[in-house]
C-alpha positions as CSV (number, residue, x, y, z in Angstrom):
1,M,17.9,-5.5,-7.1
2,Q,14.4,-4.7,-6.1
3,Y,12.7,-3.9,-3.1
4,L,9.4,-2.6,-1.3
5,I,9.4,-0.5,1.3
6,C,6.7,-0.3,3.5
7,Y,5.9,1.2,6.6
8,D,2.9,2.0,9.1
9,I,3.7,5.3,11.6
10,S,1.3,6.0,14.6
11,D,2.7,9.2,14.9
12,D,1.2,12.0,12.3
13,K,5.7,13.7,12.3
14,R,7.4,11.0,12.5
15,L,5.1,9.9,9.2
16,A,6.1,12.8,7.6
17,K,9.4,12.6,8.0
18,V,9.9,8.9,6.8
19,H,7.5,9.7,3.2
20,K,9.6,12.7,2.7
21,I,13.1,10.6,3.0
22,L,10.9,7.9,1.0
23,T,10.0,9.4,-1.8
24,K,13.4,11.5,-2.6
25,D,14.4,8.2,-4.1
26,C,12.0,5.2,-4.6
27,M,9.0,5.2,-6.8
28,P,5.6,5.4,-4.5
29,C,3.1,2.6,-5.5
30,Q,0.2,3.6,-2.5
31,K,0.6,6.0,0.5
32,S,3.0,3.6,2.3
33,V,4.2,1.8,0.0
34,F,7.4,2.2,-2.2
35,I,9.8,0.2,-4.6
36,C,13.3,0.8,-4.7
37,Y,15.6,0.1,-7.4
38,D,18.8,0.3,-5.2
39,S,20.9,-1.5,-2.3
40,N,22.9,1.4,-1.6
41,T,20.0,3.2,-2.4
42,K,17.8,1.3,-0.2
43,N,20.1,0.5,3.1
44,R,20.9,4.5,3.0
45,L,17.3,4.7,3.5
46,M,16.4,2.2,5.7
47,Q,19.3,3.8,8.2
48,Q,17.9,7.1,7.7
49,V,14.6,6.0,8.6
50,S,15.7,4.2,11.2
51,N,16.9,7.4,13.3
52,V,13.3,9.1,12.6
53,I,10.5,5.7,13.5
54,N,10.5,4.9,17.3
55,I,10.3,1.2,17.5
56,K,8.2,0.4,19.8
57,E,5.1,2.7,17.7
58,D,6.1,2.1,13.8
59,D,6.7,-1.0,11.9
60,V,8.8,-0.3,9.1
61,R,9.5,-3.7,6.0
62,C,12.1,-4.2,3.6
63,F,11.3,-7.1,1.1
64,Q,13.9,-7.9,-1.5
65,I,11.4,-8.7,-4.6
66,T,12.3,-11.4,-7.1
67,G,10.7,-12.9,-9.8
68,A,8.0,-11.8,-11.7
69,V,7.1,-9.4,-9.9
70,N,10.3,-7.2,-12.1
71,N,8.2,-6.7,-14.5
72,M,4.8,-5.2,-13.0
73,I,3.0,-3.0,-14.7
74,V,2.7,0.8,-11.9
75,I,-0.1,3.5,-12.5
């Protein structure tokens, strides 16, 4: 499975921490959009991210990618 993880973090320090967490194991597509290639990795990363964010101020979303999107080209 592949997953698209995107975020909108309101605080610069939390933003940097979330970006660092996702950059380790995911492929960046844009500044706040990443692709993760494994469910176990996605679960671990989302747990780490949930420990950093403020749920009242920040928004982190994870979507399972299915179908033709798997063949997209990222430059």
